[in-house]
C-alpha positions as a printed Julia matrix, in Angstrom:
442×3 Matrix{Float64}:
   0.02  -0.26   -0.12
   1.3    3.57   -0.87
   1.27   5.91    2.09
   1.5   10.21    1.09
   1.74  12.46    3.89
   1.94  16.08    3.81
   5.43  17.58    5.1
   5.1   21.03    4.3
   2.41  23.89    3.62
   4.13  27.25    2.21
   1.22  30.24    1.45
   1.54  33.22   -0.24
  -1.02  36.07   -0.41
  -4.0   34.23    0.88
  -6.31  36.2     2.81
  -4.48  38.05    5.39
  -0.8   35.85    4.97
   1.41  37.72    3.0
   3.65  34.92    3.73
   3.56  31.96    6.13
   5.25  28.22    5.88
   4.51  25.22    8.03
   6.82  22.24    7.92
   5.61  19.42    9.76
   7.73  17.05   12.13
   7.2   13.85   10.26
   9.84  12.15    7.91
  10.08   8.4     6.28
  11.01   7.3     9.84
   7.83   8.33   11.74
   6.03   7.44    8.53
   3.42   5.0    10.27
   3.29   7.22   13.67
   0.56   9.68   13.5
   1.09  13.11   13.09
  -1.0   15.77   15.36
  -0.17  19.69   14.95
  -2.26  22.48   16.55
  -2.49  26.0    15.63
  -3.04  28.74   17.9
  -3.52  32.28   17.57
  -5.58  35.49   18.5
  -9.01  35.74   16.06
  -8.56  36.88   12.79
  -4.92  36.19   12.99
  -4.09  33.27   10.26
  -5.38  30.03   11.7
  -8.1   29.18    9.63
  -6.32  30.36    6.12
  -4.26  26.78    6.77
  -7.67  25.33    6.49
  -8.85  27.1     3.44
  -5.39  26.03    1.78
  -6.18  22.5     2.38
 -10.12  22.91    1.16
  -8.44  24.8    -2.21
  -6.33  22.21   -2.69
  -8.75  19.29   -2.5
 -10.71  21.42   -4.62
  -7.55  21.1    -7.31
  -7.2   17.51   -6.69
 -10.81  16.5    -7.74
 -10.3   17.53  -11.21
 -13.9   18.06  -11.6
 -15.03  20.68   -9.2
 -15.17  24.61   -9.23
 -13.29  26.97   -7.08
 -14.11  29.17   -4.91
 -16.33  32.26   -6.2
 -14.84  35.64   -5.64
 -16.64  36.58   -3.17
 -14.79  33.86   -0.93
 -11.74  36.84   -1.07
  -8.88  34.12   -0.51
  -6.33  36.38   -2.24
  -5.17  39.46   -0.01
  -6.58  42.5    -0.67
  -4.33  44.56   -3.1
  -2.55  41.33   -4.78
  -3.24  40.08   -7.99
  -1.96  36.32   -7.29
  -1.99  33.99   -4.55
   0.14  30.8    -4.05
   0.1   27.04   -2.59
   2.97  25.19   -2.34
   2.55  21.62   -1.11
   5.89  19.37    0.11
   4.27  15.43    0.6
   6.4   12.15    1.47
   5.46   9.16   -0.38
   6.51   6.01    0.29
   5.22   3.16   -3.01
   6.68   0.25   -4.82
   9.01   1.77   -6.33
  10.65   3.11   -3.22
  10.59   6.82   -1.02
   9.81  10.32   -2.82
   9.29  14.17   -2.2
   6.72  14.82   -3.84
   5.79  19.01   -4.47
   3.08  20.77   -6.06
   3.17  24.55   -6.76
  -0.05  26.29   -8.06
  -0.71  30.1    -8.72
  -4.15  31.74   -8.32
  -5.84  34.59   -9.84
  -9.31  35.99  -10.06
 -11.51  37.12  -12.87
 -15.06  38.81  -12.39
 -16.18  35.37  -10.93
 -13.75  33.03   -9.52
 -10.08  31.74   -8.69
  -8.65  29.93  -11.47
  -5.14  28.6   -11.36
  -2.92  30.66  -13.68
   0.47  28.07  -13.12
   0.44  24.78  -11.68
   3.53  22.23  -11.62
   4.24  18.77  -10.03
   7.88  18.04   -9.57
   9.51  15.45   -7.43
  12.7   14.01   -6.11
  13.79  10.34   -5.6
  14.72  10.0    -1.52
  18.48   9.23   -2.19
  21.36  10.99   -2.12
  22.65  13.34   -5.45
  18.85  13.28   -6.83
  17.64  16.4    -8.26
  13.93  17.17   -8.51
  11.86  16.15  -11.98
   9.08  18.34  -13.27
   6.47  16.15  -14.2
   4.02  18.67  -15.34
   3.57  22.44  -15.91
   0.74  23.69  -17.07
  -0.03  28.18  -17.31
  -2.43  29.89  -19.56
   0.05  30.05  -22.46
   1.81  26.61  -22.6
   1.47  22.75  -21.07
   4.6   20.79  -19.97
   4.2   16.91  -19.51
   7.68  15.79  -18.85
  10.1   16.63  -21.55
   7.16  17.17  -24.07
   5.56  21.04  -24.52
   2.35  22.29  -26.94
   4.81  22.68  -29.4
   6.71  19.24  -29.92
   3.51  17.1   -29.55
   1.63  15.5   -32.54
  -1.38  17.35  -33.81
  -3.72  15.33  -32.27
  -2.38  15.75  -28.67
  -1.81  19.3   -29.31
  -5.78  19.77  -30.23
  -6.54  17.75  -27.63
  -4.26  18.92  -24.82
  -5.5   22.59  -25.92
  -9.33  21.54  -25.78
  -8.87  20.42  -22.13
  -6.57  23.57  -21.09
  -9.6   25.89  -22.32
 -12.37  23.36  -20.81
 -10.52  23.36  -17.6
  -9.96  27.27  -17.46
 -13.84  27.8   -18.45
 -14.82  25.72  -15.63
 -11.99  26.87  -13.19
 -10.79  23.54  -12.62
  -7.28  22.56  -12.12
  -5.37  21.25  -15.39
  -3.23  18.72  -14.22
  -5.76  16.93  -11.94
  -7.98  16.86  -14.49
  -9.37  13.31  -15.02
  -9.42  13.56  -19.49
  -5.56  14.67  -18.78
  -4.81  11.06  -18.24
  -4.49   9.3   -21.65
  -2.27  12.53  -22.5
   0.16  11.87  -19.44
   0.31   8.22  -19.69
   2.08   8.21  -23.02
   4.83  10.87  -21.76
   5.29   9.64  -17.77
   7.21   6.36  -16.9
   5.27   3.9   -14.5
   7.04   5.35  -11.59
   5.91   8.76  -12.45
   2.02   7.6   -13.2
   2.21   6.16   -9.77
   3.56   9.14   -8.12
   0.34  10.91  -10.02
  -1.99   8.58   -8.48
  -0.84   8.66   -5.33
  -1.38  12.52   -4.78
  -4.28  12.61   -7.72
  -6.59   9.57   -5.8
  -4.67   8.52   -2.9
  -4.42  11.36   -1.22
  -7.62  13.17   -2.44
  -9.44  10.38   -1.08
  -8.33  10.06    2.47
  -8.43  14.2     2.69
 -10.8   15.49    5.2
 -11.55  19.39    5.54
 -13.76  20.19    8.25
 -14.17  24.07    8.13
 -16.39  26.17    9.48
 -18.79  26.53    5.93
 -19.31  22.24    6.6
 -19.72  22.67   10.34
 -21.84  25.82   10.52
 -25.53  24.04    9.58
 -25.36  22.03   12.64
 -25.56  25.55   14.67
 -27.76  27.51   12.0
 -29.99  25.36   10.59
 -29.75  21.94   12.66
 -28.65  20.17    9.94
 -25.67  17.63   10.98
 -23.1   17.31    8.66
 -21.51  13.61    9.14
 -17.85  13.11    7.51
 -17.36   9.9     6.2
 -14.4    7.82    5.92
 -15.38   4.22    5.92
 -13.19   1.53    3.56
 -15.46   2.07    0.32
 -16.75   5.56    0.98
 -15.14   9.07    1.71
 -17.59  11.82    2.08
 -20.07  13.96    3.75
 -23.63  13.17    4.43
 -26.22  16.06    6.17
 -28.46  14.76    8.59
 -31.74  16.75    9.54
 -31.61  17.02   13.07
 -35.17  19.02   13.0
 -37.26  15.81   12.88
 -37.35  12.66   10.69
 -34.85  13.0     8.03
 -35.51  11.34    4.46
 -32.06  10.06    2.6
 -31.47   7.7    -0.67
 -31.7    4.06    0.4
 -27.26   4.29   -0.36
 -27.15   7.14    1.74
 -29.14   5.54    5.0
 -26.77   2.49    4.64
 -23.56   4.46    4.66
 -24.96   6.57    7.42
 -25.84   3.06    9.38
 -22.7    1.82    8.55
 -20.9    5.01   10.41
 -23.29   4.8    13.14
 -22.0    1.28   13.78
 -18.37   2.23   13.62
 -18.79   5.41   15.9
 -20.82   3.6    18.57
 -17.58   1.53   18.95
 -15.66   4.17   20.04
 -18.4    6.86   21.25
 -19.65   5.02   25.15
 -15.53   5.02   25.71
 -15.77   9.02   24.83
 -19.36   9.56   26.46
 -19.79   7.21   29.11
 -23.34   5.25   28.24
 -24.0    7.01   25.12
 -24.62   5.22   22.02
 -26.73   6.18   19.08
 -29.62   4.15   17.87
 -31.18   4.27   14.45
 -35.39   4.36   14.21
 -36.1    3.6    10.53
 -39.87   4.88   10.24
 -40.64   3.81    6.32
 -39.24   3.5     2.87
 -40.88   6.51    0.86
 -40.35   7.34   -3.09
 -38.44  10.61   -3.32
 -39.33  13.64   -5.88
 -36.65  12.12   -8.17
 -38.22   9.55   -8.3
 -35.35   7.24   -6.02
 -36.14   5.01   -3.21
 -35.61   6.87    0.18
 -35.79   5.85    3.57
 -37.36   7.95    5.92
 -35.79   7.6     9.82
 -34.17   9.19   12.81
 -31.12   9.23   15.43
 -31.88   8.61   18.84
 -29.23   9.23   21.87
 -29.5    6.29   23.75
 -28.32   6.38   27.71
 -29.62   3.43   29.57
 -33.1    2.58   28.96
 -33.9    6.29   27.89
 -33.82   7.09   24.35
 -34.01  10.73   23.07
 -34.05  12.19   19.62
 -30.11  12.9    18.81
 -31.04  16.8    18.52
 -31.0   17.03   22.03
 -28.15  16.38   22.69
 -25.83  19.27   23.41
 -24.07  21.15   20.4
 -20.41  19.67   21.53
 -21.4   16.05   21.5
 -23.04  16.32   18.54
 -19.74  17.91   17.09
 -17.74  14.83   18.08
 -20.25  12.6    16.76
 -20.51  14.23   13.17
 -16.61  14.02   13.12
 -15.57  10.92   15.05
 -15.63   8.74   11.54
 -12.49  10.89   10.43
 -11.07  11.21   13.66
 -11.52   7.21   14.05
  -9.57   7.29   10.3
  -6.8    9.24   11.99
  -6.14   6.86   14.81
  -6.19   3.45   12.19
  -5.17   4.64    8.62
  -1.7    6.37    8.03
  -3.11   7.75    4.86
  -5.81   9.99    6.71
  -4.99  13.15    6.54
  -8.3   15.52    8.75
  -7.76  18.87    8.71
 -10.38  20.93   11.37
 -10.78  24.3    12.16
 -11.53  25.39   15.56
 -11.77  21.84   16.53
 -12.23  23.04   20.42
 -15.55  24.44   19.45
 -18.15  23.38   22.2
 -15.64  20.7    23.27
 -15.25  19.97   27.05
 -11.33  20.96   27.43
 -10.43  17.8    29.24
 -12.06  15.52   26.95
 -10.48  17.31   24.36
  -7.34  16.81   25.55
  -7.74  13.33   25.99
  -8.75  12.51   22.78
  -5.76  14.28   21.36
  -3.55  12.52   23.29
  -4.72   9.26   22.07
  -4.36   9.99   18.55
  -1.45  11.55   19.21
   0.18   8.4    20.69
  -0.92   5.41   18.91
  -2.83   6.93   15.71
  -1.27   6.14   12.28
  -2.52   9.56   10.28
  -2.42  13.38   10.42
  -4.41  15.35   12.16
  -4.19  19.17   12.02
  -6.25  21.66   13.43
  -7.35  25.2    14.6
  -8.05  25.54   18.32
  -8.28  28.65   20.91
  -8.83  26.55   24.31
  -5.27  26.18   25.56
  -5.45  22.83   27.26
  -3.98  21.12   24.13
  -0.79  22.74   24.71
  -0.45  20.99   27.7
  -0.68  17.73   25.97
   0.95  17.87   22.55
   4.89  18.26   21.93
   5.71  21.68   21.52
   7.54  20.51   18.1
   4.12  20.14   16.93
   2.24  23.17   18.21
   2.64  26.44   15.59
   1.56  29.96   16.84
   0.8   32.91   14.27
   1.99  36.3    14.54
   1.28  39.57   13.72
   3.66  40.08   11.21
   2.04  39.07    7.46
   5.54  38.19    6.37
   6.25  35.97    9.01
   2.78  34.58    9.57
   3.74  31.33   11.44
   6.34  30.13   13.76
   7.03  27.93   16.97
   8.72  28.97   19.98
  11.92  29.57   20.85
  14.01  28.15   24.28
  11.17  25.89   25.18
  12.43  22.56   26.15
  10.35  19.11   25.41
   9.37  18.82   29.03
   8.56  22.5    29.61
   4.38  23.63   29.49
   3.51  24.94   26.5
   0.82  26.87   28.08
   2.76  28.8    30.31
   5.59  29.67   27.5
   2.78  30.53   24.85
   0.82  33.17   27.7
   4.3   34.37   29.08
   5.46  35.05   24.95
   2.15  36.99   24.81
   2.99  39.11   28.26
   6.48  39.53   27.81
   7.59  39.22   24.21
  10.89  37.13   23.7
  10.38  35.48   20.65
  11.76  36.13   17.08
   7.83  37.54   16.18
   5.05  39.54   18.22
   2.31  36.78   18.64
  -0.5   39.15   19.74
  -1.6   42.99   19.36
  -1.43  43.8    22.96
  -4.96  45.18   24.33
  -5.31  46.82   27.42
  -7.72  46.01   30.0
  -8.5   49.97   30.94
  -9.05  51.15   27.45
 -11.6   48.52   26.63
 -13.09  49.58   29.96
 -13.24  53.06   28.54
 -14.62  51.96   25.05
 -17.04  49.9    26.82
 -18.29  52.88   28.94
 -17.79  55.57   26.27
 -20.25  52.95   24.18
 -22.81  53.22   26.64
 -22.96  57.03   26.63
 -26.43  57.82   25.63
 -26.2   61.02   22.76
 -28.94  63.05   22.39
């Protein structure tokens, strides 16, 4: 089985990050161990931008999904181009490799689009150099040593059509589903395997849980189940407001997720289990067979609708399948924004400790809860700074055994780090502002 993991993320001009870089403490020797990485910082300092970068990567790798619309404001104000640079470590039947994907994003009046894409790799052996697999710009396409100008006419026309199609649909050309036949003729078996590793293996096991995917839980009482099963990945929404209606296939997938989750749930929240109450089969508006059902939260003899549980418990249940994947699957890469939201801090610390000590995949998350700083190693913690040219950093002068929480609070209050990590707020200024805001004017 091939394994592919993220090693490094570099952002340029994405949201409020002019330049930012995060390097994960993982190498080929620790390939089968969990990589749990927490990202901390004050509100609006660039934590969520890392999550946005992974969401963009997931869209690009899909090969058939449009990039976000212009109103998402993903390119830094005043800039024309944003870039993402990902470095991966890959182990497959051909050996071990460094794999690099770089993309420059621009926007027209509607959406973001890739103005430049490059996929390259390097064998993990001394003296080996990087080789470019594919490069695509708005004017040219290179597949290894072949460019548009030296391809035969049939291939050139086919590639030009695909290039126009990808641009029109705001999609990646390198990962476009129809590019494979053209690529196969020009890449070696080893290189095709590396392309498969990122375009299929990594994409399949990358899960991004951002505020857009979790917001319906709090706003519309629509619970999004993030799913990682042997044959199924994705997101299925469950309507908490009343009996839900889903196509049969989606219903049985959710049943499998519930069966999987129940094995862990009672260990996290004592005595809690989810029970499925299938009410009736029903023909849906599109003619498909559906099943009307509801989930019940069972504690001892009592079973109540799942919606009666707290938002924190609902959030845990909604992401439990992907957390189970991080624990068991070395290929799972799960990125969660505001992991701590609504979750009891001691439980959060316990969950992260278990995954960090015995898991196999990668979990990257943002958080405000400082409890996490007491359970993760300092080299797995990154902090935002007030410098948009050096947006992410690690604390210096903190030994493994030290309490990162104390070191972080000390850095906020006294400084002493290479960058300022908190824009200072003064209690007396806040008091004065509140007082002024409360003064009534005629």
